[in-house]
C-alpha positions as CSV (number, residue, x, y, z in Angstrom):
1,M,-25.3,37.3,6.6
2,T,-23.2,40.2,7.8
3,D,-22.9,38.7,11.3
4,D,-21.8,35.3,9.8
5,I,-19.0,37.1,7.8
6,E,-17.8,39.0,10.9
7,A,-17.8,35.8,13.0
8,K,-15.7,34.0,10.4
9,L,-13.3,36.9,10.1
10,Y,-12.6,37.4,13.8
11,H,-12.7,33.7,14.9
12,E,-9.7,31.5,14.2
13,D,-10.5,27.8,14.0
14,L,-7.9,25.8,16.0
15,P,-7.6,22.0,16.1
16,N,-9.4,20.4,19.0
17,L,-6.5,18.5,20.6
18,G,-8.6,16.8,23.2
19,R,-11.0,15.4,20.7
20,I,-8.1,14.2,18.4
21,V,-6.4,12.4,21.4
22,K,-9.8,10.9,22.4
23,N,-10.5,9.6,18.9
24,R,-7.0,8.2,18.5
25,S,-7.3,6.5,21.9
26,K,-10.5,4.8,20.9
27,Q,-9.0,3.7,17.6
28,C,-6.1,2.0,19.3
29,C,-8.5,-0.5,20.9
30,K,-10.3,-1.5,17.7
31,P,-9.5,-4.8,15.9
32,A,-8.8,-2.9,12.7
33,T,-5.9,-1.1,14.4
34,F,-4.3,-4.4,15.4
35,K,-4.8,-5.6,11.8
36,K,-3.2,-2.4,10.5
37,F,-0.2,-2.8,12.8
38,L,0.1,-6.6,12.2
39,P,-1.0,-7.1,8.6
40,I,-0.5,-10.9,9.0
41,L,-3.7,-11.0,11.1
42,D,-5.6,-9.9,7.9
43,W,-4.1,-12.3,5.3
44,L,-3.2,-15.4,7.4
45,P,-6.9,-16.6,8.0
46,K,-7.3,-16.5,4.2
47,Y,-4.2,-18.5,3.5
48,N,-4.5,-21.8,1.5
49,V,-2.3,-24.7,0.2
50,N,-1.9,-23.1,-3.3
51,F,-0.4,-20.0,-1.7
52,L,2.1,-22.2,0.2
53,I,3.5,-23.8,-3.0
54,A,3.8,-20.5,-4.7
55,D,5.5,-18.9,-1.7
56,F,7.9,-21.8,-1.3
57,V,9.1,-21.6,-4.9
58,A,9.4,-17.8,-4.8
59,G,11.2,-17.9,-1.4
60,L,13.6,-20.5,-2.6
61,T,14.4,-18.5,-5.8
62,V,14.9,-15.3,-3.9
63,G,17.1,-17.2,-1.3
64,L,19.4,-18.4,-4.1
65,T,19.9,-14.8,-5.1
66,T,20.1,-13.5,-1.6
67,I,23.1,-15.6,-0.5
68,P,25.6,-14.6,-3.2
69,Q,24.4,-11.0,-3.0
70,A,24.7,-10.8,0.8
71,I,28.3,-12.2,0.6
72,A,29.1,-9.7,-2.2
73,Y,27.6,-6.7,-0.3
74,A,29.6,-7.6,2.8
75,S,32.7,-7.0,0.7
76,V,31.3,-3.7,-0.5
77,A,30.7,-2.6,3.1
78,G,34.3,-3.6,4.0
79,L,33.0,-6.2,6.5
80,P,33.9,-9.9,6.9
81,T,31.9,-12.1,4.5
82,Q,29.7,-13.7,7.1
83,Y,28.2,-10.3,8.1
84,G,26.4,-10.1,4.8
85,L,24.6,-13.4,5.6
86,Y,24.0,-12.2,9.2
87,S,22.1,-9.3,7.6
88,A,20.0,-11.4,5.3
89,F,17.6,-13.5,7.4
90,M,16.0,-11.7,10.3
91,G,14.5,-9.0,8.1
92,C,12.8,-11.7,6.1
93,F,11.1,-13.2,9.2
94,V,10.0,-9.8,10.8
95,Y,8.6,-8.5,7.5
96,I,6.2,-11.5,7.4
97,L,4.4,-10.1,10.5
98,L,4.6,-6.4,9.9
99,G,5.0,-5.8,6.1
100,T,2.2,-4.7,3.8
101,C,3.7,-5.5,0.4
102,K,3.9,-9.2,-0.4
103,D,6.7,-8.8,-2.9
104,I,9.3,-6.9,-0.8
105,T,12.3,-8.8,0.6
106,V,14.3,-6.9,3.3
107,G,18.0,-7.4,3.6
108,P,21.4,-6.0,2.7
109,T,21.5,-3.8,-0.4
110,A,24.3,-2.3,-2.5
111,I,23.5,1.3,-1.5
112,M,23.3,0.5,2.3
113,A,26.6,-1.4,2.0
114,L,28.3,1.4,0.3
115,M,27.1,4.0,2.8
116,V,28.2,1.8,5.7
117,Q,31.7,1.2,4.2
118,T,33.0,4.7,5.0
119,H,32.1,4.3,8.7
120,V,33.3,0.7,9.4
121,T,36.9,1.8,10.1
122,G,38.1,-1.7,10.6
123,S,35.4,-2.6,13.2
124,A,32.1,-4.3,12.4
125,D,30.7,-2.9,15.7
126,Y,30.0,0.4,13.9
127,A,27.9,-1.3,11.3
128,V,25.9,-3.2,13.9
129,L,25.3,-0.1,16.0
130,L,24.3,1.8,12.9
131,C,21.8,-0.9,12.1
132,F,20.3,-0.6,15.6
133,L,20.2,3.3,15.6
134,S,18.7,3.3,12.1
135,G,16.0,0.9,13.2
136,C,15.1,3.0,16.2
137,I,14.9,6.2,14.1
138,I,12.8,4.6,11.4
139,L,10.5,3.0,13.9
140,L,10.0,6.3,15.7
141,L,9.2,8.1,12.5
142,G,6.7,5.4,11.6
143,I,5.0,5.5,15.0
144,L,4.7,9.3,14.7
145,N,3.1,8.8,11.2
146,L,5.9,10.8,9.5
147,G,6.0,8.8,6.3
148,V,5.1,12.1,4.6
149,L,8.7,13.2,5.0
150,V,9.7,11.1,2.0
151,R,7.7,13.3,-0.3
152,F,10.2,16.1,0.2
153,I,12.8,14.2,-1.8
154,S,12.1,14.7,-5.5
155,V,12.4,12.1,-8.2
156,P,15.4,13.9,-9.9
157,V,17.3,13.8,-6.5
158,T,16.6,10.1,-5.9
159,T,17.5,9.3,-9.6
160,G,20.8,11.2,-9.3
161,F,21.5,9.5,-6.0
162,T,20.8,6.0,-7.3
163,T,22.8,6.6,-10.5
164,A,25.8,7.8,-8.6
165,A,25.6,5.0,-6.1
166,A,25.4,2.4,-8.9
167,I,28.5,3.9,-10.6
168,T,30.4,4.1,-7.4
169,I,29.6,0.5,-6.4
170,A,30.5,-0.8,-9.9
171,S,33.7,1.2,-9.9
172,G,34.7,-0.2,-6.5
173,Q,34.5,-3.7,-7.9
174,I,36.5,-3.2,-11.1
175,N,39.8,-4.1,-9.3
176,N,38.4,-7.3,-7.9
177,L,37.1,-8.2,-11.4
178,F,40.7,-8.2,-12.7
179,G,42.4,-9.6,-9.6
180,I,44.0,-6.3,-8.6
181,K,44.4,-5.5,-4.9
182,S,42.7,-2.2,-3.8
183,S,42.4,-0.5,-0.5
184,S,39.4,1.7,-1.5
185,N,36.0,1.2,-3.1
186,E,35.5,5.0,-3.7
187,F,34.8,6.1,-7.3
188,L,38.0,8.1,-8.0
189,A,40.3,6.0,-5.8
190,A,39.2,2.7,-7.4
191,W,39.8,3.9,-10.9
192,E,43.1,5.5,-10.0
193,N,44.2,2.2,-8.4
194,F,43.0,0.3,-11.5
195,F,45.0,2.3,-14.1
196,T,48.1,2.6,-11.9
197,H,48.2,-1.1,-11.1
198,I,46.7,-2.6,-14.3
199,G,50.1,-4.4,-14.9
200,N,49.3,-6.4,-11.7
201,A,46.1,-7.9,-13.1
202,K,45.9,-11.7,-12.8
203,L,45.0,-13.5,-16.0
204,N,42.9,-16.2,-14.2
205,D,40.8,-13.7,-12.3
206,A,40.4,-11.4,-15.3
207,L,39.2,-14.2,-17.5
208,L,36.8,-15.5,-14.9
209,G,35.5,-12.1,-14.0
210,V,34.9,-10.8,-17.5
211,I,33.4,-14.1,-18.8
212,T,31.1,-14.3,-15.7
213,L,30.0,-10.7,-16.3
214,V,29.1,-11.4,-19.9
215,V,27.3,-14.6,-19.1
216,L,25.3,-13.0,-16.4
217,L,24.2,-10.2,-18.8
218,L,23.2,-12.8,-21.4
219,M,21.3,-14.9,-18.8
220,R,19.1,-12.0,-18.1
221,K,17.7,-12.4,-21.6
222,I,17.3,-16.2,-21.5
223,K,13.8,-15.9,-20.3
224,D,12.8,-13.9,-23.4
225,L,14.0,-16.7,-25.8
226,P,11.2,-18.2,-27.9
227,C,11.0,-21.8,-26.8
228,S,8.6,-24.4,-25.3
229,M,10.2,-24.5,-21.9
230,K,9.5,-20.9,-20.8
231,M,9.2,-21.8,-17.1
232,L,12.6,-23.5,-17.1
233,T,14.3,-20.6,-18.9
234,K,12.6,-18.2,-16.5
235,Y,14.0,-19.8,-13.4
236,I,17.4,-20.3,-14.9
237,S,17.5,-16.5,-15.6
238,L,16.3,-15.7,-12.1
239,S,18.8,-18.0,-10.5
240,R,21.8,-16.7,-12.5
241,N,23.7,-15.3,-9.5
242,A,23.5,-18.6,-7.6
243,L,24.6,-20.5,-10.7
244,A,27.5,-18.2,-11.2
245,V,28.6,-18.7,-7.5
246,I,28.3,-22.5,-7.8
247,I,30.4,-22.6,-11.0
248,G,32.9,-20.2,-9.5
249,I,33.2,-22.4,-6.3
250,V,33.6,-25.6,-8.4
251,L,36.3,-24.1,-10.6
252,C,38.2,-22.7,-7.6
253,Y,38.1,-26.0,-5.8
254,C,38.9,-28.2,-8.8
255,F,41.9,-26.1,-10.0
256,S,43.4,-25.6,-6.6
257,K,46.8,-27.4,-6.0
258,D,48.7,-27.9,-2.7
259,G,46.4,-25.4,-0.9
260,K,47.0,-22.7,-3.5
261,L,43.8,-21.4,-5.1
262,P,43.7,-20.4,-8.8
263,F,41.7,-17.2,-8.1
264,A,41.6,-14.6,-5.3
265,A,38.8,-16.0,-3.1
266,S,36.5,-14.5,-0.5
267,G,38.4,-16.3,2.3
268,E,37.4,-18.1,5.4
269,I,33.8,-17.5,6.7
270,T,33.0,-17.8,10.3
271,K,30.7,-20.9,10.7
272,G,27.4,-20.9,12.5
273,I,24.4,-18.8,13.2
274,P,25.3,-15.5,15.0
275,D,24.7,-15.3,18.7
276,F,21.7,-13.2,19.9
277,K,23.4,-10.3,21.7
278,I,22.8,-6.6,22.5
279,P,24.3,-4.3,19.8
280,P,27.7,-2.9,20.8
281,F,27.5,0.5,22.5
282,S,31.3,0.6,22.8
283,T,34.1,-0.9,20.8
284,T,37.9,-1.5,20.9
285,A,40.2,0.4,18.5
286,T,43.0,-1.3,16.7
287,N,45.5,0.0,19.3
288,G,43.5,-1.6,22.1
289,T,41.8,1.5,23.5
290,T,38.1,1.5,24.3
291,I,35.9,3.7,22.3
292,G,32.7,4.8,24.1
293,F,29.2,5.3,22.8
294,G,29.5,9.0,22.5
295,E,32.7,8.8,20.4
296,M,31.1,6.1,18.2
297,I,28.2,8.4,17.5
298,S,30.6,11.2,16.7
299,N,32.5,8.9,14.3
300,L,29.3,7.8,12.6
301,G,28.3,11.5,12.1
302,A,25.7,12.3,9.5
303,S,25.1,8.7,8.6
304,I,22.9,8.3,11.6
305,V,20.4,10.5,9.8
306,S,21.2,9.8,6.1
307,I,21.1,6.0,6.3
308,P,17.6,5.8,7.9
309,L,16.4,8.3,5.3
310,I,17.8,6.4,2.4
311,S,16.6,3.1,3.9
312,I,13.0,4.5,4.1
313,L,13.2,6.0,0.6
314,E,14.4,2.7,-1.0
315,S,11.8,0.5,0.8
316,I,8.8,2.8,0.2
317,A,9.8,3.4,-3.4
318,I,9.9,-0.4,-4.0
319,A,6.5,-0.9,-2.2
320,K,4.9,1.8,-4.5
321,A,6.5,0.2,-7.6
322,F,5.0,-3.3,-6.7
323,S,1.7,-2.2,-5.0
324,K,-0.3,-2.6,-8.3
325,G,-2.6,0.3,-7.7
326,K,-3.0,-0.2,-4.0
327,M,-2.3,2.6,-1.6
328,V,1.0,2.2,0.3
329,D,0.8,2.9,4.0
330,A,4.2,4.6,4.3
331,S,4.1,4.8,8.1
332,Q,3.4,1.1,8.5
333,E,6.2,0.2,6.1
334,M,8.5,2.4,8.2
335,I,7.4,0.5,11.4
336,A,8.1,-2.8,9.7
337,L,11.5,-1.6,8.4
338,G,12.4,-0.2,11.8
339,F,11.6,-3.5,13.6
340,C,13.6,-5.4,10.9
341,N,16.7,-3.3,11.6
342,V,16.3,-3.3,15.4
343,L,15.9,-7.0,15.7
344,S,18.6,-7.7,13.0
345,S,21.1,-5.7,15.0
346,F,20.8,-8.3,17.8
347,F,22.2,-10.8,15.3
348,S,25.2,-8.6,14.2
349,S,23.5,-7.2,11.1
350,M,24.5,-4.1,9.1
351,P,21.7,-1.7,8.1
352,I,19.1,-3.3,5.8
353,T,16.2,-2.2,3.6
354,G,14.1,-3.4,0.8
355,S,16.0,-4.8,-2.2
356,F,14.7,-3.9,-5.6
357,T,16.5,-6.8,-7.4
358,R,15.3,-9.5,-5.0
359,T,11.8,-7.9,-4.8
360,S,11.6,-8.0,-8.6
361,I,12.6,-11.7,-8.5
362,N,10.1,-12.4,-5.8
363,N,7.3,-10.8,-7.9
364,S,8.4,-12.6,-11.1
365,S,8.4,-15.9,-9.2
366,G,4.7,-15.5,-8.4
367,V,4.8,-15.0,-4.6
368,K,1.4,-14.8,-3.0
369,T,2.1,-13.5,0.5
370,T,5.0,-12.3,2.6
371,M,5.3,-15.9,3.9
372,G,7.8,-16.4,1.1
373,G,10.3,-14.6,3.3
374,A,10.3,-17.5,5.7
375,V,11.8,-19.8,3.0
376,T,14.4,-17.2,2.1
377,G,15.4,-16.6,5.7
378,A,15.6,-20.3,6.4
379,L,17.8,-20.9,3.4
380,V,20.2,-18.2,4.6
381,L,20.3,-19.8,8.1
382,M,21.0,-23.2,6.5
383,A,23.9,-21.7,4.4
384,L,25.4,-20.2,7.6
385,A,25.1,-23.5,9.4
386,F,26.4,-25.9,6.8
387,L,27.9,-24.1,3.8
388,T,30.4,-21.6,5.2
389,T,33.4,-23.8,4.3
390,T,32.2,-24.1,0.7
391,F,31.6,-20.3,0.5
392,S,35.3,-19.7,1.3
393,Y,36.1,-20.9,-2.3
394,I,33.9,-18.2,-3.9
395,P,36.2,-16.2,-6.3
396,K,36.2,-12.4,-5.7
397,A,36.1,-12.0,-9.5
398,T,32.7,-13.8,-9.5
399,L,31.3,-11.7,-6.7
400,A,32.6,-8.6,-8.5
401,A,30.8,-9.7,-11.7
402,I,27.6,-10.3,-9.8
403,I,27.7,-6.8,-8.3
404,I,28.6,-5.0,-11.6
405,S,25.9,-6.8,-13.5
406,A,23.3,-5.7,-11.0
407,M,24.6,-2.1,-10.9
408,I,24.5,-1.7,-14.7
409,F,20.7,-2.0,-14.5
410,M,20.4,0.0,-11.3
411,V,21.1,3.2,-13.3
412,E,17.7,4.6,-14.2
413,Y,18.4,5.4,-17.9
414,E,14.7,5.7,-18.9
415,R,13.9,7.9,-15.9
416,I,16.8,10.3,-16.7
417,F,15.5,10.6,-20.3
418,E,12.0,11.2,-19.0
419,I,13.2,14.0,-16.8
420,W,15.2,15.6,-19.6
421,K,12.2,15.3,-22.0
422,S,9.6,16.7,-19.6
423,K,11.5,19.5,-17.8
424,K,15.2,20.2,-18.5
425,I,15.7,22.4,-15.4
426,D,15.1,19.3,-13.2
427,M,18.4,18.0,-14.6
428,I,20.1,20.5,-12.3
429,P,19.3,18.8,-9.0
430,L,19.9,15.4,-10.6
431,T,23.3,16.5,-11.8
432,V,24.3,18.2,-8.6
433,T,23.3,15.1,-6.6
434,S,25.2,12.7,-8.9
435,L,28.4,14.8,-9.0
436,V,28.5,15.4,-5.2
437,C,27.8,11.7,-4.5
438,L,30.5,10.6,-6.9
439,F,33.2,13.1,-5.9
440,W,32.4,13.7,-2.2
441,S,30.0,11.3,-0.4
442,L,26.5,9.8,-0.8
443,E,25.2,11.6,2.3
444,Y,26.2,15.1,1.3
445,G,25.1,14.4,-2.3
446,M,21.6,13.7,-1.1
447,V,21.7,16.8,1.1
448,C,23.0,19.0,-1.7
449,G,20.3,17.7,-4.1
450,I,17.6,18.4,-1.6
451,G,19.1,21.9,-1.0
452,V,19.0,22.7,-4.7
453,N,15.4,21.6,-4.9
454,A,14.6,23.7,-1.8
455,I,16.2,26.7,-3.5
456,F,13.9,26.2,-6.5
457,I,10.8,25.9,-4.2
458,L,11.8,29.0,-2.2
459,Y,12.5,31.1,-5.3
460,K,9.1,30.1,-6.7
461,S,7.3,30.9,-3.4
462,A,9.2,34.2,-3.1
463,R,8.2,35.3,-6.6
464,P,4.6,34.1,-7.3
465,K,2.9,34.8,-10.6
466,I,1.3,38.2,-10.2
467,Q,-0.7,39.9,-13.0
468,I,-1.4,43.6,-12.8
469,N,-3.6,45.4,-15.4
470,L,-4.7,49.0,-15.7
471,E,-8.5,49.1,-16.3
472,K,-11.1,51.9,-16.5
473,I,-14.1,51.3,-14.2
474,N,-16.7,54.1,-13.9
475,S,-14.1,56.5,-15.6
476,T,-11.6,55.7,-12.8
477,S,-8.2,54.2,-13.4
478,V,-8.0,50.9,-11.4
479,A,-5.1,48.6,-11.0
480,M,-6.5,45.0,-11.1
481,V,-4.1,42.7,-9.2
482,Q,-4.4,38.9,-9.7
483,V,-2.1,36.7,-7.6
484,K,-1.9,33.3,-9.4
485,E,-0.6,31.4,-6.4
486,N,-1.1,31.4,-2.7
487,L,0.8,34.0,-0.7
488,C,3.3,33.2,2.0
489,Y,5.8,35.2,4.1
490,S,8.6,34.9,1.5
491,S,6.4,36.5,-1.3
492,A,4.8,39.3,0.8
493,E,7.5,41.9,0.1
494,Y,7.6,40.9,-3.6
495,L,3.8,41.6,-4.0
496,K,4.2,45.0,-2.2
497,S,7.2,46.1,-4.3
498,K,5.6,45.0,-7.6
499,L,2.3,46.8,-7.0
500,I,4.0,50.0,-5.7
501,K,6.3,50.1,-8.7
502,F,3.3,49.6,-11.1
503,V,1.3,52.5,-9.5
504,T,4.3,54.9,-9.5
505,T,5.2,54.1,-13.2
506,Q,1.7,55.1,-14.3
507,G,2.3,58.6,-13.1
508,D,1.3,60.7,-10.0
509,G,-2.3,60.3,-9.1
510,V,-3.2,58.3,-12.2
511,V,-4.2,55.0,-10.4
512,K,-7.0,55.8,-7.9
513,V,-7.8,52.3,-6.7
514,A,-5.9,49.0,-6.5
515,I,-8.1,45.9,-6.3
516,L,-6.3,42.8,-4.9
517,R,-8.4,39.8,-6.0
518,G,-8.5,36.9,-3.5
519,D,-9.8,34.1,-5.7
520,E,-6.6,32.0,-5.3
521,I,-5.5,33.3,-1.9
522,T,-6.7,30.6,0.5
523,N,-4.5,31.4,3.5
524,I,-1.9,33.9,4.6
525,D,0.4,34.3,7.6
526,S,1.1,37.2,9.9
527,T,4.0,38.5,7.8
528,V,1.8,38.7,4.7
529,A,-0.9,40.5,6.8
530,M,1.6,43.1,8.0
531,N,2.9,43.7,4.5
532,I,-0.7,44.2,3.2
533,I,-1.4,46.8,5.9
534,S,2.0,48.5,5.1
535,M,1.2,48.3,1.4
536,K,-2.2,50.1,2.0
537,E,-0.4,52.9,3.8
538,D,2.2,53.3,1.1
539,L,-0.5,53.4,-1.6
540,S,-2.5,56.0,0.3
541,M,0.6,58.2,0.2
542,L,0.4,57.9,-3.6
543,G,-3.3,58.8,-3.6
544,C,-4.4,55.2,-4.3
545,S,-6.9,53.2,-2.2
546,L,-6.4,49.4,-1.7
547,I,-9.4,47.1,-1.8
548,C,-9.2,43.3,-1.1
549,W,-12.1,41.8,-3.1
550,N,-13.7,38.4,-2.4
551,W,-11.0,37.0,-0.3
552,N,-11.2,33.7,1.5
553,Y,-12.5,34.4,5.0
554,D,-9.6,32.5,6.7
555,A,-7.1,34.7,4.8
556,A,-8.9,38.0,5.4
557,G,-9.4,37.1,9.0
558,V,-5.6,37.2,9.7
559,V,-5.5,40.9,8.7
560,C,-8.7,41.7,10.5
561,R,-7.6,40.1,13.7
562,L,-4.2,41.8,13.4
563,H,-5.6,45.3,12.8
564,P,-9.5,45.4,13.2
565,K,-9.6,49.0,11.7
566,E,-8.6,47.5,8.4
567,R,-11.9,45.5,8.1
568,S,-13.2,48.2,5.7
569,M,-10.5,47.2,3.2
570,F,-12.2,43.8,2.5
571,K,-15.3,43.6,0.3
572,F,-17.4,40.6,-0.2
573,G,-20.1,39.9,-2.8
574,K,-20.2,43.4,-4.4
575,S,-19.6,44.2,-8.1
576,L,-16.5,45.9,-9.2
577,E,-18.5,49.0,-10.2
578,D,-20.0,49.3,-6.7
579,I,-16.6,48.8,-5.1
580,V,-14.9,51.5,-7.2
581,T,-17.8,53.9,-6.5
582,D,-17.6,53.3,-2.7
583,A,-13.8,53.7,-2.8
584,M,-14.0,57.0,-4.6
585,Q,-16.7,58.3,-2.3
586,S,-14.7,57.3,0.7
587,A,-11.6,59.0,-0.7
588,A,-13.6,62.1,-1.4
589,L,-14.9,62.2,2.2
590,Q,-11.4,61.7,3.6
591,L,-10.1,64.6,1.4
592,E,-12.9,66.8,2.5
593,S,-12.2,65.9,6.2
594,V,-8.5,66.8,5.7
595,N,-9.5,70.1,4.1
596,V,-11.8,71.0,7.0
597,H,-9.0,70.3,9.5
598,E,-6.6,72.5,7.5
599,D,-9.2,75.4,7.5
600,L,-9.6,75.1,11.2
């Protein structure tokens, strides 16, 4: 038994890299691995005709929502209208092969559009390059199985980010809703422009925009009306955006006179499916000078990291929401999303991710497999090929109403209330994230929110719960130390200072033994080990012995390997009475030895 303990204390178990690589190599050649990488191989053999009908109806319904949203999000991103449609089809096709959640639809989203908008600078090349780079980063993270990184972003931070993004996007459209020209979609700039130019509002646009917004909000509730035609009201509600666009186009066309339109319209849209071409690694500035790849990367700045992160976060959060109890393979979702972005960039797409709105519609429409994305993608391609002239009549006020109606419900009101009700201190990272996103930028808002959360975690790890009681065992005053959490390098000094302070406040020589219980200490690092040795030396100067009782062997082994002479400090299996008796006898022997040396 003693030999087993010594072997555990002085032997450190390290991962067998050779065995891990060998096992992973074997797994790569198994059919299950191919099915995991290409989920279509799993569900396609089980596909039947009933699934086809359901997928067609769902894909068609989602497509009718995708087209107006894509056009609207292109304006949010500051891009020509056709780029929204360019971003809306390839992700649908790729996700069929690689996606694991049948409900998700991948394409342009409001948050992605807003984050891209600050980096477009008059050239769509930046958006396309950002799509390619984002895809490469997401794909690499997925291949390296780093889906776990998403866990480091807390719910309060994501809620604050989503709330601020929704408010910013809706604010950026308030001018278009009333027919007011605006050069910025930022929160403060948009409202400042609105109030300073409200006299320039156009009556036609304002009436169309406000009425469309009210009707869209009412149409969300049509499906809940008690009637015999529930299926009809359901699909009318789901297709409300498409209906709003169709009515807007009809009104704009019918009331136009001599080439003059009654509303501010989205303008001419480039006809045809985009060419397959390599993403731009250089671009031309407005003054005609060539901007190289390095300068483009410099101009894109932090968005190269923040946009892939937000893209991953959005898509995996949606997959979890619609997984219905199934485990979500975050890494596979990242691989799918990475390929969606990379391949979309060859068709002049801006960064894309999973859309919560369209995914919800897909789910409500009864989709059975990811094959529904084929219908959605095909519908977008048909719109690009045949309907671009028609889309030029879409009133900006209609698109603004569609975006604002979506953003109203993007704010997670219930989640904010739940956070407030459960733990009010979590409102701090939520508030910090929201305010920084609103008044600075979305990227830095997320960073600041994560930073605040990290401060909370570091503070907690630096000050673990430590309970110290003075007890009498065998007539000896003993300081019983119970660490309620695991020890790490940031908490080592705190433990030392708290125990030393406790012993000194009891009076000189009162506490004879300090027993550090190891029930909840499963592992420590070298910094903690050094501090424990230092703490033992400081306590001995105060006439107090330190005993580490029933520690985990892995934790105790760090100290023993660092300083083998300190093995005697660790006691396993003995009762407290025996430990205190041994400690007092050892102290007496040391004192006697010191006295003998002094006599000599």
